[in-house]
GUNU-681610 format. One record per residue (C-alpha): x, y, z. Coordinates in nm, 4 decimals, m for minus. Layout:
N
+----------+----------+----------+
:       px :       py :       pz :
+----------+----------+----------+
:        X :        Y :        Z :
...
+----------+----------+----------+
This chain:
282
+----------+----------+----------+
:       px :       py :       pz :
+----------+----------+----------+
:  m5.5364 :  m2.8668 :   4.6006 :
:  m5.4510 :  m3.1058 :   4.8842 :
:  m5.1081 :  m3.2726 :   4.8532 :
:  m5.0533 :  m3.5599 :   5.0968 :
:  m4.7019 :  m3.6866 :   5.1714 :
:  m4.6854 :  m4.0224 :   5.3462 :
:  m4.3772 :  m4.1110 :   5.5475 :
:  m4.3214 :  m3.7390 :   5.5902 :
:  m4.1276 :  m3.7796 :   5.9139 :
:  m3.8564 :  m3.9768 :   5.7332 :
:  m3.5538 :  m3.8113 :   5.5764 :
:  m3.6899 :  m3.8103 :   5.2202 :
:  m4.0437 :  m3.7121 :   5.3188 :
:  m3.9360 :  m3.4097 :   5.5193 :
:  m3.7313 :  m3.2893 :   5.2225 :
:  m4.0312 :  m3.3317 :   4.9906 :
:  m4.2441 :  m3.1158 :   5.2207 :
:  m3.9701 :  m2.8509 :   5.2323 :
:  m3.9363 :  m2.8598 :   4.8536 :
:  m4.3100 :  m2.8131 :   4.7997 :
:  m4.3067 :  m2.5090 :   5.0264 :
:  m3.9971 :  m2.3734 :   4.8489 :
:  m4.1816 :  m2.4070 :   4.5186 :
:  m4.4531 :  m2.1795 :   4.6516 :
:  m4.7199 :  m2.4325 :   4.7476 :
:  m4.9280 :  m2.2800 :   5.0287 :
:  m4.8608 :  m2.4606 :   5.3552 :
:  m5.2297 :  m2.5224 :   5.4116 :
:  m5.2384 :  m2.7342 :   5.0948 :
:  m4.9730 :  m2.9770 :   5.2247 :
:  m5.0619 :  m3.2685 :   5.4523 :
:  m4.7759 :  m3.4565 :   5.6186 :
:  m4.8372 :  m3.8090 :   5.7478 :
:  m4.5974 :  m3.9911 :   5.9773 :
:  m4.5388 :  m4.1788 :   6.2998 :
:  m4.2878 :  m3.9608 :   6.4863 :
:  m4.4530 :  m3.7048 :   6.7144 :
:  m4.1466 :  m3.4810 :   6.7440 :
:  m4.0885 :  m3.4643 :   6.3710 :
:  m4.4578 :  m3.4093 :   6.3041 :
:  m4.4415 :  m3.1136 :   6.5411 :
:  m4.1448 :  m2.9743 :   6.3447 :
:  m4.3428 :  m3.0040 :   6.0223 :
:  m4.6469 :  m2.8508 :   6.1859 :
:  m4.4354 :  m2.5493 :   6.2789 :
:  m4.3928 :  m2.4891 :   5.9046 :
:  m4.7680 :  m2.4444 :   5.8779 :
:  m4.8535 :  m2.7727 :   5.7079 :
:  m5.1282 :  m3.0021 :   5.8313 :
:  m4.9953 :  m3.3085 :   6.0136 :
:  m5.1611 :  m3.6385 :   6.0909 :
:  m5.0120 :  m3.9234 :   6.2892 :
:  m5.0708 :  m4.2535 :   6.1139 :
:  m4.8911 :  m4.5820 :   6.0473 :
:  m4.8851 :  m4.7709 :   5.7162 :
:  m5.0298 :  m5.0705 :   5.9004 :
:  m5.3320 :  m4.8671 :   6.0154 :
:  m5.5806 :  m4.9072 :   5.7282 :
:  m5.8604 :  m4.7177 :   5.9014 :
:  m5.6293 :  m4.4345 :   6.0025 :
:  m5.5003 :  m4.4040 :   5.6467 :
:  m5.8542 :  m4.3909 :   5.5109 :
:  m5.9286 :  m4.0985 :   5.7426 :
:  m5.5970 :  m3.9272 :   5.6692 :
:  m5.6434 :  m3.9381 :   5.2913 :
:  m6.0019 :  m3.8119 :   5.2911 :
:  m6.0150 :  m3.5059 :   5.0702 :
:  m5.6697 :  m3.5671 :   4.9203 :
:  m5.6165 :  m3.4625 :   4.5592 :
:  m5.2648 :  m3.5985 :   4.5089 :
:  m5.0698 :  m3.8428 :   4.7236 :
:  m4.7007 :  m3.9299 :   4.7379 :
:  m4.6538 :  m4.2818 :   4.8733 :
:  m4.2978 :  m4.3005 :   5.0018 :
:  m4.2051 :  m4.6668 :   5.0212 :
:  m4.2034 :  m4.8144 :   5.3701 :
:  m3.8851 :  m4.9126 :   5.5505 :
:  m3.9983 :  m5.2523 :   5.6795 :
:  m3.8653 :  m5.4986 :   5.4226 :
:  m4.0999 :  m5.7949 :   5.3994 :
:  m4.3988 :  m5.5877 :   5.5133 :
:  m4.4011 :  m5.3266 :   5.2411 :
:  m4.6630 :  m5.4738 :   5.0115 :
:  m4.9473 :  m5.5089 :   5.2677 :
:  m4.8599 :  m5.1680 :   5.4115 :
:  m4.8513 :  m5.0052 :   5.0695 :
:  m5.1777 :  m5.1765 :   4.9807 :
:  m5.3418 :  m4.9969 :   5.2735 :
:  m5.2336 :  m4.6637 :   5.1244 :
:  m5.3478 :  m4.7659 :   4.7757 :
:  m5.6895 :  m4.8709 :   4.9074 :
:  m5.7263 :  m4.5470 :   5.1026 :
:  m5.6224 :  m4.3416 :   4.7992 :
:  m5.8749 :  m4.5214 :   4.5799 :
:  m6.1527 :  m4.4697 :   4.8341 :
:  m6.0629 :  m4.1010 :   4.8475 :
:  m6.0723 :  m4.0738 :   4.4679 :
:  m5.7293 :  m3.9101 :   4.4458 :
:  m5.6294 :  m3.7542 :   4.1150 :
:  m5.2729 :  m3.8905 :   4.1277 :
:  m5.0841 :  m4.1480 :   4.3309 :
:  m4.7061 :  m4.1126 :   4.3058 :
:  m4.4831 :  m4.3899 :   4.4390 :
:  m4.1090 :  m4.3978 :   4.5156 :
:  m3.9830 :  m4.7177 :   4.3577 :
:  m3.6510 :  m4.8625 :   4.2366 :
:  m3.4852 :  m4.8499 :   3.8927 :
:  m3.6144 :  m5.0973 :   3.6376 :
:  m3.8606 :  m5.2267 :   3.8973 :
:  m4.0520 :  m5.4331 :   3.6435 :
:  m3.7432 :  m5.6334 :   3.5362 :
:  m3.4828 :  m5.5967 :   3.8116 :
:  m3.3425 :  m5.9095 :   3.9728 :
:  m3.2392 :  m5.7270 :   4.2911 :
:  m3.4145 :  m5.8797 :   4.5917 :
:  m3.5241 :  m5.5365 :   4.7130 :
:  m3.7040 :  m5.4793 :   4.3827 :
:  m3.9636 :  m5.7523 :   4.4419 :
:  m4.1812 :  m5.5503 :   4.6815 :
:  m4.1489 :  m5.2409 :   4.4647 :
:  m4.2567 :  m5.4370 :   4.1570 :
:  m4.5541 :  m5.5839 :   4.3448 :
:  m4.6525 :  m5.2379 :   4.4691 :
:  m4.6404 :  m5.0935 :   4.1181 :
:  m4.8576 :  m5.3820 :   3.9986 :
:  m5.1071 :  m5.3164 :   4.2795 :
:  m5.1234 :  m4.9461 :   4.1948 :
:  m5.1768 :  m5.0226 :   3.8271 :
:  m5.4492 :  m5.2736 :   3.9159 :
:  m5.6239 :  m5.0107 :   4.1293 :
:  m5.6943 :  m4.8024 :   3.8215 :
:  m5.5685 :  m4.4855 :   3.9918 :
:  m5.3835 :  m4.2265 :   3.7833 :
:  m5.0233 :  m4.2757 :   3.8899 :
:  m4.6567 :  m4.2023 :   3.8397 :
:  m4.3658 :  m4.4220 :   3.9441 :
:  m4.0584 :  m4.2376 :   4.0698 :
:  m3.7939 :  m4.5078 :   4.0322 :
:  m3.5135 :  m4.3694 :   4.2478 :
:  m3.1628 :  m4.5103 :   4.2262 :
:  m2.9332 :  m4.5134 :   4.5319 :
:  m2.8740 :  m4.2085 :   4.7479 :
:  m2.5262 :  m4.0542 :   4.7355 :
:  m2.5687 :  m4.0485 :   5.1147 :
:  m2.5422 :  m4.4296 :   5.1084 :
:  m2.1772 :  m4.3684 :   5.0256 :
:  m2.1013 :  m4.0285 :   5.1781 :
:  m2.2139 :  m4.1633 :   5.5145 :
:  m1.9259 :  m4.4103 :   5.4985 :
:  m1.6461 :  m4.1623 :   5.4306 :
:  m1.4844 :  m4.2204 :   5.7695 :
:  m1.4880 :  m4.5986 :   5.7152 :
:  m1.3437 :  m4.5661 :   5.3651 :
:  m1.0562 :  m4.3489 :   5.4807 :
:  m0.9892 :  m4.5536 :   5.7940 :
:  m0.9479 :  m4.8758 :   5.5983 :
:  m0.8253 :  m4.7249 :   5.2737 :
:  m1.0790 :  m4.9152 :   5.0688 :
:  m1.4298 :  m4.9236 :   4.9325 :
:  m1.5437 :  m5.2828 :   4.9624 :
:  m1.8058 :  m5.4148 :   4.7243 :
:  m1.9287 :  m5.6916 :   4.4965 :
:  m2.0299 :  m5.4776 :   4.1993 :
:  m1.7403 :  m5.5268 :   3.9613 :
:  m1.7386 :  m5.2494 :   3.7015 :
:  m2.1137 :  m5.1856 :   3.7271 :
:  m2.2388 :  m4.8287 :   3.7376 :
:  m2.4836 :  m4.6783 :   3.9853 :
:  m2.6772 :  m4.3596 :   3.9122 :
:  m2.6804 :  m4.2269 :   4.2668 :
:  m2.8150 :  m3.8811 :   4.3438 :
:  m2.8627 :  m3.6877 :   4.6640 :
:  m3.1708 :  m3.7407 :   4.8741 :
:  m3.2490 :  m3.3705 :   4.8282 :
:  m3.2450 :  m3.4100 :   4.4489 :
:  m3.4862 :  m3.7040 :   4.4637 :
:  m3.7115 :  m3.5097 :   4.7018 :
:  m3.7175 :  m3.2050 :   4.4755 :
:  m3.7979 :  m3.4280 :   4.1777 :
:  m4.0867 :  m3.5884 :   4.3666 :
:  m4.2256 :  m3.2468 :   4.4559 :
:  m4.1979 :  m3.1365 :   4.0926 :
:  m4.3782 :  m3.4489 :   3.9685 :
:  m4.6635 :  m3.3909 :   4.2132 :
:  m4.7139 :  m3.0435 :   4.0716 :
:  m4.7119 :  m3.1381 :   3.7033 :
:  m5.0500 :  m3.1408 :   3.5362 :
:  m4.9727 :  m3.4734 :   3.3694 :
:  m4.6535 :  m3.6399 :   3.4897 :
:  m4.5168 :  m3.9387 :   3.3012 :
:  m4.6208 :  m4.2830 :   3.4162 :
:  m4.2603 :  m4.3850 :   3.4847 :
:  m3.9530 :  m4.1795 :   3.5694 :
:  m3.6214 :  m4.3661 :   3.5880 :
:  m3.4376 :  m4.1342 :   3.8246 :
:  m3.0658 :  m4.1101 :   3.8858 :
:  m2.7692 :  m3.8779 :   3.8703 :
:  m2.4461 :  m3.9071 :   3.6716 :
:  m2.3422 :  m4.2732 :   3.6938 :
:  m2.0202 :  m4.3993 :   3.8521 :
:  m1.8606 :  m4.7306 :   3.9379 :
:  m1.7406 :  m4.8179 :   4.2869 :
:  m1.3859 :  m4.7854 :   4.1538 :
:  m1.4716 :  m4.4298 :   4.0513 :
:  m1.6305 :  m4.3795 :   4.3925 :
:  m1.3012 :  m4.4764 :   4.5588 :
:  m1.1085 :  m4.2377 :   4.3342 :
:  m1.3477 :  m3.9532 :   4.4155 :
:  m1.3249 :  m4.0267 :   4.7888 :
:  m0.9467 :  m4.0073 :   4.7558 :
:  m0.9713 :  m3.6710 :   4.5804 :
:  m1.2188 :  m3.5251 :   4.8278 :
:  m1.0490 :  m3.6467 :   5.1460 :
:  m0.6823 :  m3.6438 :   5.0422 :
:  m0.6527 :  m4.0035 :   5.1609 :
:  m0.5658 :  m4.2851 :   4.9202 :
:  m0.8692 :  m4.5135 :   4.8900 :
:  m0.9027 :  m4.8021 :   4.6435 :
:  m1.1885 :  m5.0278 :   4.5422 :
:  m1.1721 :  m5.3919 :   4.6511 :
:  m1.4089 :  m5.6269 :   4.4700 :
:  m1.5054 :  m5.9438 :   4.6589 :
:  m1.7653 :  m6.2197 :   4.6154 :
:  m2.1083 :  m6.1356 :   4.7560 :
:  m2.0730 :  m6.4068 :   5.0196 :
:  m1.7546 :  m6.2471 :   5.1514 :
:  m1.9109 :  m5.9009 :   5.1490 :
:  m2.2018 :  m6.0371 :   5.3515 :
:  m1.9618 :  m6.1802 :   5.6112 :
:  m1.7735 :  m5.8505 :   5.6381 :
:  m2.0976 :  m5.6568 :   5.6891 :
:  m2.2135 :  m5.9033 :   5.9542 :
:  m1.8767 :  m5.8621 :   6.1234 :
:  m1.9335 :  m5.4877 :   6.1233 :
:  m2.2552 :  m5.5409 :   6.3189 :
:  m2.5285 :  m5.5661 :   6.0557 :
:  m2.7961 :  m5.8364 :   6.0874 :
:  m2.7181 :  m6.1227 :   5.8505 :
:  m3.0408 :  m6.0880 :   5.6518 :
:  m2.9823 :  m5.7160 :   5.5936 :
:  m2.6172 :  m5.7729 :   5.5076 :
:  m2.7264 :  m6.0282 :   5.2485 :
:  m2.9719 :  m5.7786 :   5.0962 :
:  m2.6963 :  m5.5177 :   5.0617 :
:  m2.4590 :  m5.7688 :   4.9021 :
:  m2.7336 :  m5.8769 :   4.6633 :
:  m2.7899 :  m5.5123 :   4.5708 :
:  m2.4219 :  m5.4828 :   4.4817 :
:  m2.4621 :  m5.7756 :   4.2451 :
:  m2.7568 :  m5.5944 :   4.0873 :
:  m2.5438 :  m5.2820 :   4.0605 :
:  m2.2889 :  m5.4918 :   3.8750 :
:  m2.5594 :  m5.6031 :   3.6313 :
:  m2.6573 :  m5.2420 :   3.5608 :
:  m2.9852 :  m5.2582 :   3.7507 :
:  m2.9212 :  m4.9393 :   3.9494 :
:  m2.8403 :  m4.7384 :   3.6385 :
:  m3.0747 :  m4.4648 :   3.5196 :
:  m3.0120 :  m4.2077 :   3.2514 :
:  m2.9913 :  m3.8651 :   3.4247 :
:  m3.2375 :  m3.7131 :   3.1751 :
:  m3.5546 :  m3.7872 :   3.3739 :
:  m3.4153 :  m3.6511 :   3.7000 :
:  m3.2750 :  m3.3413 :   3.5347 :
:  m3.6056 :  m3.2830 :   3.3534 :
:  m3.7907 :  m3.2737 :   3.6853 :
:  m3.5207 :  m3.0676 :   3.8565 :
:  m3.4803 :  m2.8217 :   3.5700 :
:  m3.1042 :  m2.8353 :   3.6312 :
:  m2.8162 :  m3.0849 :   3.6389 :
:  m2.8295 :  m3.3392 :   3.9200 :
:  m2.5773 :  m3.3064 :   4.2028 :
:  m2.2517 :  m3.4812 :   4.1161 :
:  m2.0865 :  m3.7480 :   4.3311 :
:  m1.7964 :  m3.5146 :   4.4039 :
:  m2.0212 :  m3.2312 :   4.5151 :
:  m2.2292 :  m3.4704 :   4.7256 :
:  m1.9198 :  m3.6070 :   4.8993 :
:  m1.7744 :  m3.2611 :   4.9582 :
:  m2.1003 :  m3.1384 :   5.1091 :
:  m2.1119 :  m3.4366 :   5.3424 :
:  m1.7509 :  m3.3938 :   5.4477 :
+----------+----------+----------+
């Protein structure tokens, strides 16, 4: 069976490849697609087949997916360009007659009001319209979104956000990657998996940061407009800062919440906790 991982040179994709190999999939059955030559070489050293291709390259994708049995479409990173790029993968997968197309989406993609959800929702609709057998892996936030900011939290003594008391079901990137690998190997995965770890609020995040680092950190809730200005001041482009602030509002509405059951079903174990994720990062 040929398992094709798109975006395999990204952080999530590389972990999916590693997880497949750890689960005993023969390396010659794994095909890693990506754009980064150095990272493709690293994957090739593991024995998997590698092919350099870009989501915008429809012809290259058609060649790369020839003979594929199952494909994991890891969502692209270029906000605003995702749908046409994903459509290229969908078209190539349909032409190849793949048995399963898995897609990394966002929680509650069909109803979410988060701006980032729009391209995910449109991609899911395009996959459904293609008639391909599919599964949607609706991943909540990465714990790494927060653990990567530990130094900032402790320096300023605060977690700044616009989420109120909303809860986010973040899990580690490795957990989401392992779940994706498991779904690819199931004979009949579910059509939709709402994936997330044990939920926490940003106030609980601040308390856990305090416990892990020994530094007092509190949560400061601000309007989304103010959060956007702070992020711009920290060097983020205004459009991206606005997207992050909007996501916090969605978090506050419960749109990044997912019951841990689906993730733990695929993992066959409890998901990594926030505390353990933060401690590992520290």
